[in-house]
Backbone bond lengths (Angstrom), bond angles and torsions (degrees), N, CA, C in turn:
res aa  C-N    CA-C-N  psi(-1)  N-CA   C-N-CA  omega(-1)  CA-C   N-CA-C  phi
1 M - - - 1.537 - - 1.474 111.09 -
2 R 1.383 112.09 -46.80 1.494 115.41 -176.99 1.588 111.50 -65.04
3 W 1.368 117.76 -31.10 1.380 117.06 -180.00 1.680 113.86 -70.99
4 K 1.350 105.87 -36.53 1.600 111.06 177.22 1.484 108.36 -65.62
5 L 1.327 127.87 -34.15 1.389 125.99 -179.46 1.544 105.87 -73.72
6 S 1.230 119.88 -39.64 1.489 119.78 179.20 1.476 111.28 -62.30
7 A 1.468 122.56 -41.98 1.375 123.82 179.00 1.481 109.16 -67.03
8 G 1.264 123.28 -34.65 1.384 125.80 176.50 1.490 111.58 -59.91
9 V 1.235 114.93 -50.31 1.504 120.52 -177.33 1.587 107.59 -61.73
10 L 1.281 113.59 -43.52 1.544 118.41 -178.07 1.565 110.01 -61.62
11 V 1.410 115.37 -39.85 1.396 116.77 174.56 1.632 115.10 -59.56
12 A 1.365 107.15 -46.30 1.482 113.16 178.82 1.503 114.91 -59.61
13 L 1.398 118.32 -39.55 1.368 129.12 -179.24 1.545 107.18 -65.65
14 A 1.311 115.17 -42.57 1.479 119.98 179.97 1.439 116.72 -54.82
15 F 1.449 112.07 -38.16 1.485 118.41 179.69 1.540 112.86 -79.87
16 L 1.241 115.74 -19.91 1.494 124.79 179.57 1.604 115.74 -82.25
17 I 1.411 113.77 -24.47 1.381 120.68 170.90 1.563 116.51 -60.56
18 P 1.342 117.36 121.69 1.513 118.61 -171.61 1.544 104.10 -65.84
19 A 1.303 112.84 151.90 1.408 123.01 178.62 1.491 106.39 -80.48
20 A 1.482 114.67 169.04 1.330 117.60 174.93 1.518 116.94 -57.88
21 P 1.306 124.40 149.60 1.479 120.59 178.75 1.468 117.79 -63.97
22 A 1.408 114.09 -26.26 1.519 117.95 178.49 1.569 108.67 -65.65
23 A 1.341 116.48 -31.95 1.487 118.08 -172.12 1.492 110.22 -82.56
24 A 1.318 117.31 -15.24 1.426 122.63 -177.76 1.480 113.78 -84.13
25 Q 1.285 114.82 -13.73 1.552 123.31 178.77 1.572 109.39 -64.14
26 A 1.282 116.45 140.86 1.486 122.05 176.02 1.495 106.78 -63.63
27 Q 1.325 115.53 136.83 1.436 124.57 174.08 1.501 111.97 -93.36
28 V 1.330 110.10 145.98 1.537 113.79 175.81 1.528 106.74 -80.30
29 P 1.294 118.62 135.69 1.428 120.58 178.78 1.497 115.12 -58.28
30 G 1.184 118.54 149.16 1.486 125.73 -174.79 1.498 112.06 -124.80
31 L 1.368 120.01 -174.93 1.393 125.48 175.37 1.498 115.77 -112.44
32 D 1.324 117.44 142.55 1.422 120.11 176.84 1.545 110.14 -87.35
33 P 1.392 115.66 -173.35 1.487 111.64 -174.37 1.556 109.96 -77.36
34 A 1.303 119.55 -7.29 1.443 123.15 171.92 1.542 113.57 -92.94
35 C 1.314 113.56 9.16 1.501 121.03 -177.32 1.441 111.60 58.29
36 Q 1.261 117.43 42.35 1.444 124.71 173.60 1.565 108.65 -109.22
37 T 1.329 117.58 136.07 1.411 125.77 -177.43 1.532 108.02 -64.93
38 V 1.344 119.82 121.25 1.520 126.64 -179.20 1.531 107.23 -134.69
39 E 1.302 113.10 169.28 1.459 118.62 170.96 1.529 111.29 -81.66
40 R 1.258 118.28 133.52 1.468 120.50 -175.27 1.574 111.68 -62.09
41 K 1.262 119.29 147.58 1.420 121.08 174.41 1.592 106.70 -96.86
42 V 1.343 112.35 120.17 1.483 116.59 -173.09 1.568 106.88 -102.00
43 Y 1.275 114.86 128.91 1.467 122.53 173.62 1.559 105.53 -98.33
44 K 1.377 111.76 128.95 1.401 115.30 -176.35 1.589 108.55 -90.56
45 D 1.392 111.11 157.41 1.419 117.36 -177.91 1.552 104.98 -84.52
46 F 1.279 121.65 112.14 1.416 125.83 -179.92 1.524 109.21 -63.96
47 R 1.125 119.87 -28.60 1.507 123.24 -178.99 1.615 109.21 -62.26
48 E 1.231 115.16 -35.58 1.382 123.35 175.94 1.539 117.82 -73.33
49 L 1.320 106.77 -19.45 1.598 112.24 -177.41 1.559 106.36 -88.43
50 I 1.363 126.22 -13.72 1.356 131.99 176.97 1.496 104.80 -86.27
51 T 1.401 116.13 84.41 1.450 121.10 -174.76 1.608 113.81 -101.32
52 I 1.300 112.09 10.59 1.469 112.15 177.36 1.602 107.58 -121.82
53 D 1.307 115.88 172.11 1.353 124.29 -175.91 1.590 102.31 -91.49
54 V 1.350 120.50 104.72 1.342 122.19 -176.76 1.515 116.91 -56.40
55 D 1.409 109.75 -34.27 1.586 111.13 -174.63 1.441 111.24 -72.04
56 T 1.385 119.98 -26.90 1.442 120.43 -172.44 1.558 109.54 -107.47
57 A 1.308 116.83 -4.90 1.505 120.05 -171.62 1.548 106.56 -70.69
58 T 1.312 113.33 155.38 1.449 119.78 -178.94 1.597 105.75 -85.57
59 N 1.328 113.92 169.17 1.411 120.90 -177.69 1.581 109.61 -61.04
60 A 1.380 112.73 -38.48 1.460 113.66 -175.05 1.588 108.63 -70.76
61 E 1.384 114.11 -32.02 1.438 116.68 -176.42 1.571 107.70 -73.36
62 L 1.314 115.17 -33.85 1.493 116.30 -177.77 1.537 110.90 -68.10
63 R 1.402 115.99 -36.14 1.443 120.64 177.50 1.512 110.57 -69.18
64 L 1.292 120.55 -45.35 1.412 126.40 176.82 1.594 107.59 -50.70
65 L 1.359 114.08 -48.91 1.458 117.05 -178.13 1.574 111.88 -65.44
66 G 1.356 111.26 -34.22 1.404 115.03 -175.78 1.524 111.00 -70.49
67 Y 1.283 113.74 -34.10 1.596 119.38 177.69 1.463 110.78 -72.46
68 R 1.390 118.77 -34.15 1.432 121.78 175.80 1.481 111.14 -64.04
69 L 1.361 119.34 -46.21 1.389 122.05 -175.25 1.581 110.25 -68.93
70 L 1.393 112.94 -33.56 1.544 117.63 174.98 1.437 111.01 -63.99
71 A 1.298 119.90 -44.91 1.458 121.99 178.19 1.532 112.73 -57.01
72 E 1.322 118.90 -40.80 1.398 120.05 -172.98 1.464 111.01 -81.34
73 A 1.386 116.77 -30.58 1.451 120.58 174.55 1.556 111.20 -69.16
74 Q 1.261 124.14 -34.10 1.455 128.39 173.23 1.485 107.29 -68.74
75 A 1.357 120.60 -44.79 1.455 119.09 -175.70 1.587 110.32 -63.24
76 E 1.347 117.43 -34.94 1.432 121.34 177.32 1.520 113.03 -82.83
77 S 1.350 116.88 4.03 1.518 118.73 -178.87 1.524 114.37 54.84
78 L 1.300 113.57 37.85 1.438 117.76 173.17 1.542 111.47 -70.43
79 L 1.413 115.69 154.13 1.489 115.93 -172.96 1.514 112.17 -103.25
80 V 1.230 117.96 -36.32 1.532 122.58 -174.51 1.603 116.03 -92.70
81 L 1.290 113.37 -40.91 1.469 116.06 -175.05 1.482 115.17 -67.79
82 P 1.369 118.51 -44.42 1.459 115.92 -179.95 1.456 118.76 -56.84
83 K 1.278 118.58 -36.65 1.446 122.37 176.75 1.478 114.27 -70.20
84 A 1.311 117.25 -39.64 1.426 122.71 171.84 1.383 114.93 -60.29
85 I 1.407 123.14 -48.13 1.375 124.12 174.55 1.563 116.23 -55.11
86 E 1.386 113.41 -46.27 1.455 121.89 -176.35 1.622 105.29 -61.29
87 D 1.299 117.38 -43.35 1.374 115.95 -178.43 1.537 114.06 -61.83
88 R 1.314 115.39 -35.17 1.542 119.55 -176.57 1.549 107.55 -79.12
89 L 1.295 118.55 -28.98 1.479 122.95 -179.31 1.497 107.99 -71.35
90 N 1.330 116.88 -27.10 1.489 121.57 179.90 1.550 109.91 -88.93
91 G 1.413 119.73 -4.02 1.445 125.24 177.89 1.516 113.23 -98.82
92 T 1.272 113.16 -153.83 1.477 116.09 179.25 1.492 114.32 -92.11
93 A 1.274 115.65 164.96 1.454 120.01 -178.63 1.479 112.03 -59.53
94 D 1.413 117.27 -40.01 1.475 116.29 -177.88 1.559 108.26 -64.39
95 D 1.428 119.53 -35.13 1.472 118.59 179.22 1.539 106.86 -64.57
96 L 1.226 121.82 -37.86 1.484 124.19 -171.80 1.522 104.44 -72.95
97 R 1.312 116.03 -42.44 1.512 119.49 179.16 1.567 111.20 -61.09
98 A 1.269 118.21 -42.78 1.329 122.44 -179.79 1.627 113.26 -66.05
99 F 1.238 111.88 -40.42 1.439 122.30 -179.24 1.653 108.82 -65.21
100 L 1.354 113.87 -43.89 1.385 115.56 -176.82 1.493 112.41 -70.96
101 K 1.327 115.47 -24.50 1.517 119.75 -175.16 1.595 110.33 -76.29
102 S 1.390 120.72 -31.17 1.328 127.25 -168.92 1.431 119.28 -134.16
103 D 1.411 111.87 -59.20 1.477 119.76 -170.15 1.540 115.45 -68.67
104 V 1.414 114.82 -26.78 1.475 113.38 -172.22 1.559 107.87 -66.32
105 Q 1.296 118.91 -34.55 1.470 117.21 179.43 1.603 110.85 -66.60
106 D 1.355 118.10 -38.55 1.374 118.48 179.04 1.552 114.01 -62.62
107 R 1.349 115.21 -38.83 1.536 123.47 178.07 1.453 106.78 -65.95
108 W 1.414 117.63 -44.01 1.410 119.52 -172.27 1.574 110.51 -74.00
109 Q 1.304 118.44 -32.23 1.510 123.22 177.57 1.631 104.50 -67.93
110 T 1.262 123.01 -38.72 1.398 122.93 -179.91 1.578 111.34 -62.84
111 D 1.407 112.88 -42.33 1.396 119.84 175.47 1.673 115.30 -60.74
112 L 1.313 110.77 -35.74 1.434 116.15 -179.04 1.519 106.03 -73.91
113 R 1.355 126.35 -35.29 1.375 123.72 175.28 1.495 113.20 -67.84
114 V 1.348 119.66 -31.38 1.444 120.25 173.62 1.436 116.95 -68.84
115 K 1.388 114.75 -35.35 1.487 118.16 176.42 1.552 111.52 -75.12
116 T 1.271 117.10 -27.75 1.425 123.28 177.86 1.636 106.72 -72.73
117 N 1.195 117.13 -49.41 1.503 121.12 172.43 1.476 115.22 -50.17
118 Q 1.388 113.00 -40.24 1.495 113.41 -175.73 1.479 114.26 -75.47
119 A 1.371 120.49 -4.63 1.417 125.26 175.65 1.476 110.17 -75.03
120 M 1.437 116.14 -18.00 1.512 116.84 178.66 1.433 113.39 -70.54
121 T 1.359 122.01 -21.20 1.502 121.65 -175.36 1.456 113.41 -62.09
122 G 1.265 123.10 115.00 1.475 124.74 175.86 1.470 112.71 70.15
123 A 1.309 117.91 20.29 1.550 117.97 -178.14 1.504 110.09 -84.87
124 G 1.310 108.34 164.42 1.400 121.17 176.15 1.520 113.88 -85.26
125 P 1.336 126.31 177.57 1.421 127.86 -170.63 1.617 107.50 -68.80
126 N 1.440 119.72 -34.77 1.437 117.42 177.35 1.483 114.99 -70.84
127 V 1.366 114.93 -38.74 1.484 121.24 177.56 1.564 109.47 -62.57
128 R 1.293 115.54 -44.81 1.498 121.54 -175.56 1.573 107.29 -65.51
129 A 1.245 120.55 -40.61 1.463 122.16 -175.45 1.594 105.10 -71.53
130 A 1.280 120.59 -41.22 1.495 124.95 -176.38 1.449 106.80 -67.31
131 T 1.284 115.71 -42.28 1.564 118.86 -175.80 1.546 104.61 -65.95
132 Q 1.372 119.15 -49.16 1.418 117.94 -173.62 1.531 113.84 -63.83
133 K 1.475 114.12 -31.38 1.397 118.98 175.30 1.529 110.10 -64.88
134 A 1.315 118.99 -41.42 1.449 119.10 -175.11 1.572 109.31 -73.22
135 L 1.367 117.23 -34.45 1.483 118.38 175.47 1.524 114.34 -67.35
136 D 1.399 112.18 -32.50 1.501 115.08 -177.72 1.576 108.74 -67.59
137 D 1.429 115.50 -36.98 1.559 118.03 -179.63 1.562 101.58 -74.76
138 G 1.270 118.58 -56.59 1.547 115.66 178.83 1.477 116.00 80.87
139 S 1.331 122.65 -2.02 1.442 122.90 179.77 1.517 110.17 -78.91
140 I 1.297 115.46 156.26 1.465 125.03 178.69 1.566 109.51 -54.22
141 D 1.319 112.20 -52.00 1.523 120.09 -177.31 1.585 109.90 -56.93
142 V 1.275 117.91 -50.76 1.416 122.05 -178.12 1.591 113.86 -66.37
143 L 1.321 116.96 -40.04 1.482 122.31 -178.29 1.509 103.73 -68.04
144 L 1.260 119.99 -46.05 1.537 124.35 -170.80 1.587 106.97 -66.70
145 A 1.361 117.21 -41.31 1.481 123.58 -178.31 1.539 105.08 -69.02
146 F 1.267 119.26 -40.31 1.461 115.63 177.42 1.552 113.19 -63.21
147 L 1.323 116.81 -50.91 1.554 118.30 179.12 1.516 112.11 -56.92
148 N 1.277 121.59 -34.85 1.384 124.03 -176.06 1.475 118.93 -89.09
149 T 1.405 114.32 -24.68 1.394 116.35 -173.14 1.561 111.00 -141.15
150 G 1.383 114.82 -47.46 1.447 116.20 -173.47 1.547 114.37 -69.44
151 L 1.272 114.08 -22.37 1.576 115.98 -179.78 1.534 108.59 -73.85
152 Y 1.315 116.10 -40.16 1.488 120.44 -176.68 1.448 112.07 -73.88
153 D 1.429 117.95 -34.25 1.409 120.95 171.81 1.521 115.50 -58.01
154 A 1.383 110.64 -51.65 1.562 120.22 -179.37 1.528 110.17 -62.28
155 R 1.368 117.57 -37.36 1.493 119.69 178.13 1.505 112.72 -67.65
156 A 1.295 113.47 -34.03 1.527 114.60 179.61 1.441 106.70 -66.22
157 L 1.324 124.08 -43.31 1.494 128.85 -178.77 1.613 102.30 -57.25
158 D 1.318 118.70 -50.32 1.461 120.97 -173.55 1.608 110.45 -61.76
159 C 1.289 112.13 -38.47 1.468 116.25 -173.31 1.587 107.58 -78.02
160 A 1.311 117.36 -34.77 1.420 121.20 171.60 1.524 114.74 -58.54
161 A 1.285 112.04 -36.34 1.499 116.85 -174.79 1.637 113.69 -82.42
162 Q 1.309 115.98 -9.10 1.390 117.86 177.44 1.471 112.00 -72.37
163 P 1.275 120.33 138.89 1.477 127.25 -179.20 1.577 108.60 -63.97
164 T 1.232 114.74 135.48 1.515 122.40 177.44 1.545 106.73 -73.70
165 A 1.302 116.89 120.72 1.368 117.57 171.65 1.509 118.24 -71.67
166 T 1.417 113.98 121.34 1.381 119.64 178.53 1.518 113.82 -80.19
167 P 1.202 124.54 116.34 1.405 124.56 177.24 1.421 114.40 -62.74
168 T 1.373 119.50 130.48 1.484 120.20 -179.82 1.525 105.78 -87.86
169 V 1.402 111.99 121.47 1.400 121.14 177.78 1.557 109.90 -80.81
170 Q 1.236 121.12 112.49 1.422 121.57 172.43 1.530 112.61 -86.36
171 P 1.403 117.79 128.90 1.382 123.99 -177.64 1.570 110.10 -61.54
172 T 1.247 113.56 129.89 1.499 121.04 -179.88 1.512 108.77 -75.83
173 P 1.287 118.28 116.59 1.511 117.83 179.55 1.567 112.76 -69.50
174 T 1.346 110.42 127.64 1.554 121.95 -179.09 1.449 109.50 -80.87
175 A 1.245 117.59 113.49 1.454 119.95 174.54 1.464 116.25 -64.34
176 S 1.324 120.63 122.13 1.502 119.94 179.54 1.546 109.34 -75.51
177 A 1.301 108.19 118.16 1.510 115.14 -177.72 1.506 107.35 -74.19
178 S 1.323 123.77 117.07 1.427 119.99 172.98 1.591 111.09 -76.50
179 P 1.365 113.62 143.01 1.392 119.31 -173.24 1.533 107.77 -56.44
180 S 1.400 112.08 142.59 1.416 117.96 -179.46 1.534 105.47 -90.37
181 A 1.400 119.18 101.43 1.380 121.64 178.60 1.501 110.13 -94.64
182 S 1.423 115.68 124.07 1.410 120.22 177.57 1.510 107.40 -76.51
183 T 1.188 122.34 108.28 1.405 128.88 174.85 1.431 113.52 -87.75
184 T 1.394 112.95 113.23 1.438 120.78 176.05 1.455 114.89 -91.14
185 V 1.320 117.20 117.60 1.446 120.70 -171.76 1.621 105.60 -92.56
186 A 1.278 117.91 115.05 1.472 120.88 179.58 1.582 108.47 -71.13
187 P 1.247 114.95 128.34 1.452 115.79 174.66 1.520 113.83 -63.36
188 T 1.374 118.90 136.23 1.427 127.78 179.12 1.426 107.06 -69.15
189 A 1.375 120.72 125.24 1.487 122.03 -179.02 1.528 101.39 -80.44
190 A 1.391 112.36 131.96 1.501 120.18 170.81 1.491 113.33 -75.95
191 P 1.273 117.50 125.60 1.520 118.12 -179.63 1.594 110.99 -57.48
192 S 1.322 106.03 130.57 1.485 111.72 174.69 1.549 115.13 -74.50
193 V 1.176 112.72 124.89 1.481 116.34 -176.66 1.461 110.68 -102.11
194 S 1.296 118.25 114.21 1.468 125.34 178.80 1.509 107.33 -108.71
195 P 1.375 120.47 143.36 1.354 128.11 -176.77 1.586 107.68 -68.25
196 G 1.331 121.56 85.03 1.409 120.06 -176.13 1.517 110.44 -94.23
197 A 1.301 115.67 179.17 1.473 120.23 -176.56 1.554 106.97 -78.24
198 P 1.214 115.11 149.11 1.538 121.32 -179.42 1.504 107.95 -56.64
199 G 1.316 112.32 146.20 1.536 116.73 -179.44 1.485 112.57 88.77
200 G 1.399 123.27 -12.59 1.356 124.77 -177.57 1.490 110.71 -69.16
201 E 1.344 116.95 158.38 1.467 121.50 -173.23 1.501 110.74 -64.81
202 G 1.209 114.82 132.80 1.430 124.75 -173.88 1.494 114.35 87.07
203 G 1.363 118.74 -8.61 1.466 121.31 -180.00 1.478 113.06 63.94
204 G 1.402 109.69 98.81 1.475 112.39 -179.29 1.558 112.75 -68.61
205 L 1.335 113.48 165.07 1.433 116.66 176.94 1.489 111.70 -75.70
206 P 1.401 117.69 148.81 1.492 120.31 -178.52 1.571 110.13 -63.01
207 V 1.273 115.06 146.77 1.520 123.03 176.14 1.539 108.38 -73.92
208 T 1.222 118.19 125.03 1.491 119.94 177.61 1.407 108.18 -135.24
209 G 1.314 118.25 -177.93 1.472 124.26 174.22 1.571 111.46 84.98
210 S 1.355 116.02 -147.67 1.479 123.48 -179.35 1.474 114.82 -67.47
211 D 1.334 119.33 -30.84 1.478 124.10 176.51 1.539 107.45 -63.22
212 T 1.161 124.35 -45.54 1.449 126.11 179.61 1.633 111.84 -58.04
213 A 1.325 113.47 -45.17 1.418 114.07 176.27 1.488 120.47 -66.54
214 T 1.334 113.81 -31.92 1.559 119.17 169.67 1.470 114.12 -58.11
215 V 1.403 113.28 -48.68 1.437 117.92 -175.11 1.552 111.73 -68.08
216 A 1.292 116.23 -35.00 1.395 123.83 174.21 1.468 113.09 -62.89
217 A 1.441 119.59 -43.27 1.499 119.58 179.17 1.494 109.46 -67.68
218 I 1.363 121.71 -34.28 1.431 119.83 -172.60 1.510 106.02 -72.98
219 G 1.388 113.47 -38.31 1.498 112.40 -177.39 1.523 110.38 -67.54
220 G 1.321 119.56 -34.21 1.404 116.89 -177.82 1.478 112.69 -74.08
221 T 1.338 117.52 -27.59 1.492 123.77 171.11 1.541 114.18 -59.84
222 L 1.356 113.16 -48.20 1.474 123.22 174.24 1.393 116.77 -55.41
223 L 1.381 114.41 -42.03 1.471 123.02 -177.75 1.590 108.08 -69.75
224 L 1.352 114.19 -40.32 1.468 116.99 178.58 1.496 113.74 -63.19
225 L 1.372 112.83 -42.26 1.513 119.63 -177.72 1.560 108.65 -67.66
226 G 1.395 113.17 -36.53 1.555 115.06 179.58 1.499 106.95 -64.39
227 G 1.249 117.62 -43.00 1.505 124.00 -177.26 1.576 109.72 -55.13
228 V 1.410 112.52 -54.63 1.375 118.35 178.23 1.517 117.15 -52.08
229 G 1.346 108.17 -51.70 1.451 115.07 -179.40 1.517 114.39 -57.40
230 Y 1.456 114.28 -35.92 1.399 119.90 178.85 1.529 112.14 -68.96
231 V 1.332 119.22 -33.44 1.452 122.85 -179.08 1.536 106.66 -70.60
232 I 1.304 120.70 -45.46 1.560 127.71 -175.26 1.500 106.92 -58.62
233 G 1.319 110.36 -49.11 1.517 117.72 -173.68 1.465 107.59 -63.69
234 R 1.212 121.38 -39.39 1.489 124.50 179.64 1.500 112.87 -63.54
235 R 1.295 115.92 -42.10 1.521 123.38 179.07 1.461 109.00 -60.66
236 R 1.364 123.15 -46.04 1.339 130.36 -171.80 1.619 104.18 -69.56
237 R 1.231 117.27 -37.68 1.406 114.83 179.85 1.542 110.42 -67.39
238 A 1.282 114.52 -45.08 1.477 117.63 178.42 1.536 115.30 -55.33
239 R 1.341 113.66 -37.29 1.473 115.16 179.47 1.473 112.48 -76.09
240 F 1.235 118.27 -30.29 1.518 120.96 178.84 1.470 108.29 -71.40
241 V 1.294 126.25 -29.24 1.483 122.25 -177.11 1.473 108.84 -85.17
242 A 1.427 118.45 -24.45 1.433 117.37 177.09 1.586 110.23 -76.06
């Protein structure tokens, strides 16, 4: 339990140790493989991170340095160095001391070569030439300079040599405006209905209301008078025969 607490304290201290002054300087933006402006990825010089005398350092100082190097290697997504440091941190102090004296630079140099070789993927002619030149040299200084500066300079040349795509302007179709004709709708005249005689053209409407009652009264009166006249005439004829 005491060892776990000590390791946790060492990790915390490793992150609190200030980085080298050169790494704190603001970097000029660069271009990515798609020629988009991005922030440059800066690879630190691990030799500058070893600020103690490994031969005379205490075990605690050695472990603190190991955790600091491990944190930086993981931040840069290195492939070889993080695993090597973890193995030594899990071992003895003598193993860690020997690793920090010599082997750490060999593992780091291998990671720099891997990162440099990855720059070849989809690269233009200038980047490929600069990458091959750095790999042919193979020294830590040349590989580190390529990753931090040479790669972005060569990529800028490749992006500048790319032809500028001219956008094709499609003519905008002009919609023909149809004339706005004001259509006046004439109202449909309703046929005038007049009470005509039956049988007329179009068939008049039947007579209703007070006019119908008057005609019926007159007709009834005429019928009554006709009946009375008929009865009187018949009686006179019967008397004359007798």
